[in-house]
C-alpha positions as CSV (number, residue, x, y, z in Angstrom):
1,X,82.7,94.4,103.2
2,X,86.0,93.3,102.8
3,X,89.0,95.1,103.8
4,X,92.7,94.3,103.2
5,X,95.4,95.5,105.5
6,X,98.3,93.7,103.6
7,X,99.6,97.5,102.3
8,X,99.8,98.3,106.2
9,X,101.4,95.4,107.1
10,X,104.1,95.7,104.2
11,X,104.5,99.1,105.0
12,X,105.5,98.0,108.7
13,X,108.1,95.8,107.3
14,X,109.6,98.2,104.9
15,X,110.1,100.5,107.6
16,X,111.4,98.1,110.1
17,X,108.7,98.3,112.6
18,X,106.4,96.0,114.6
19,X,102.5,95.8,115.1
20,X,103.9,96.9,118.7
21,X,105.9,99.6,117.6
22,X,102.7,100.9,115.0
23,X,100.5,100.9,118.7
24,X,103.0,102.7,120.3
25,X,103.3,105.6,117.8
26,X,99.5,105.6,117.4
27,X,98.0,104.8,120.6
28,X,95.2,101.9,119.4
29,X,94.5,99.4,120.9
30,X,95.7,95.8,120.5
31,X,92.2,94.8,119.9
32,X,92.0,97.0,116.8
33,X,95.5,95.4,115.5
34,X,93.7,92.1,115.9
35,X,90.4,93.3,114.0
36,X,92.9,94.5,111.5
37,X,94.6,91.3,111.1
38,X,91.2,89.4,110.6
39,X,90.3,92.2,107.6
40,X,87.5,94.0,109.8
41,X,86.8,97.4,109.8
42,X,88.0,99.8,111.8
43,X,86.9,103.4,112.7
44,X,87.9,106.2,110.3
45,X,90.0,108.1,113.4
46,X,92.1,105.0,113.5
47,X,92.9,105.2,109.9
48,X,93.7,108.6,110.6
49,X,95.9,108.3,113.1
50,X,98.1,105.8,111.3
51,X,98.5,107.8,108.4
52,X,99.5,110.7,110.4
53,X,102.0,108.3,112.1
54,X,103.2,106.7,109.3
55,X,102.9,109.9,106.9
56,X,101.4,108.0,104.1
57,X,97.5,108.4,102.3
58,X,95.1,105.9,103.3
59,X,95.5,103.8,99.8
60,X,98.8,103.0,101.6
61,X,97.4,100.9,103.7
62,X,94.1,99.7,103.3
63,X,92.2,98.6,99.9
64,X,88.9,97.3,99.6
65,X,88.4,93.7,98.1
66,X,84.7,92.8,97.4
67,X,83.1,89.7,99.1
68,X,82.2,86.9,96.7
69,X,78.4,87.6,97.5
70,X,78.9,91.4,96.7
71,X,81.0,90.8,93.4
72,X,77.5,88.9,92.4
73,X,75.4,91.7,92.8
74,X,77.4,94.2,90.1
75,X,74.7,95.8,87.9
76,X,71.9,95.1,90.0
77,X,69.8,97.9,91.6
């Protein structure tokens, strides 16, 4: 599974916030921000805190982008 946080990074820019500002507002660890920067999944509680802090929906901060290996499995059971 590949998660894309480009929407979050754009939202931060639009709101004139840095990643450090996001950490301060949510209390999430720098390592979690690093995971998100690499497109790795994080816990739902982290996404919840970000949404609460940014007053947005989860679809405003993250999107799912299937890996090539996953997209080849469409239609298979």
